[in-house]
N, C-alpha and C positions, 0 to 999 in steps of 0.2 A: 317515539318514532325516530328514525334515523334522519338527522338534520341534512345530511348530504342528499338523501332521496327527496326530502321536502324542498330543498333548494332547486334541485333538478326539475321537479314537477312544476314549481311555480315559475321557473324560467321558461319552461316549455309552454305553459299557459300564457305567459306574457308575450312570447314570440308569436303565438297564434293570434292573439288580440292585435298585436302590432301589424302583422300581415293583413289581417282583416280590415283594420282602419285605413291602411294604405290603399287597399283595394277600393274602399268606399271613397277615399279622396280622389283616386284616379278617375273614378266614375263621376266625380263632382256631386256625389250623393251625400248631403249633409243632414239627412233626415233622422228619424228616431233611432235607427240602427247605429249611425255614426255617433250619436250622443251616448247611446248605451256602451259602445266600445270605448269612447273617450273616458267615461266614468269607470269602466272596468280597468283601464290603465292605472288610475289612481288607487283603486282598491287593491289590485294585484301588486303594485309597487309597494304599498304599505305592508302587505303580507311578506313580500320579499325582504323588505328592510327588517322586519321583525325576525325572520329566520336568520339573516346575516348577523344581526346583533346577537342572537342566541349562539351562533357558531363562534363568534368572537369571544363571547363570555365563556363558553365551554372550553375554548382553547387558551383562556387566560391572556388574551391579547390586550396590550396596553392601548391599542387603538380601536375604539369602538365607535362606529359610525353613528352619528345622531342626526336625524332629519331636522331641518330648520323650519319645516312647516308642520302644521297640525295634521294628525292622522285623519284622513278623509272620512273614515267610518266613525270617528269620534264626533263629527259635526251633526250627526243625525239625532 
């Protein structure tokens, strides 16, 4: 699949999640939906980091971003 399309899709997914979590915060609603959205940020950011790394490797970049924390999905 096209990495550019994948990156665009995951960015759009992340923007929706971020908008939704900000709405929950504005309402001071820190219940199950807020927790679900907060976790979705981690998972989606991990997907985004993997795509960005694939782009950098495909382009032969000398600078490949490495996350300093463990992949959230690897903890399960």
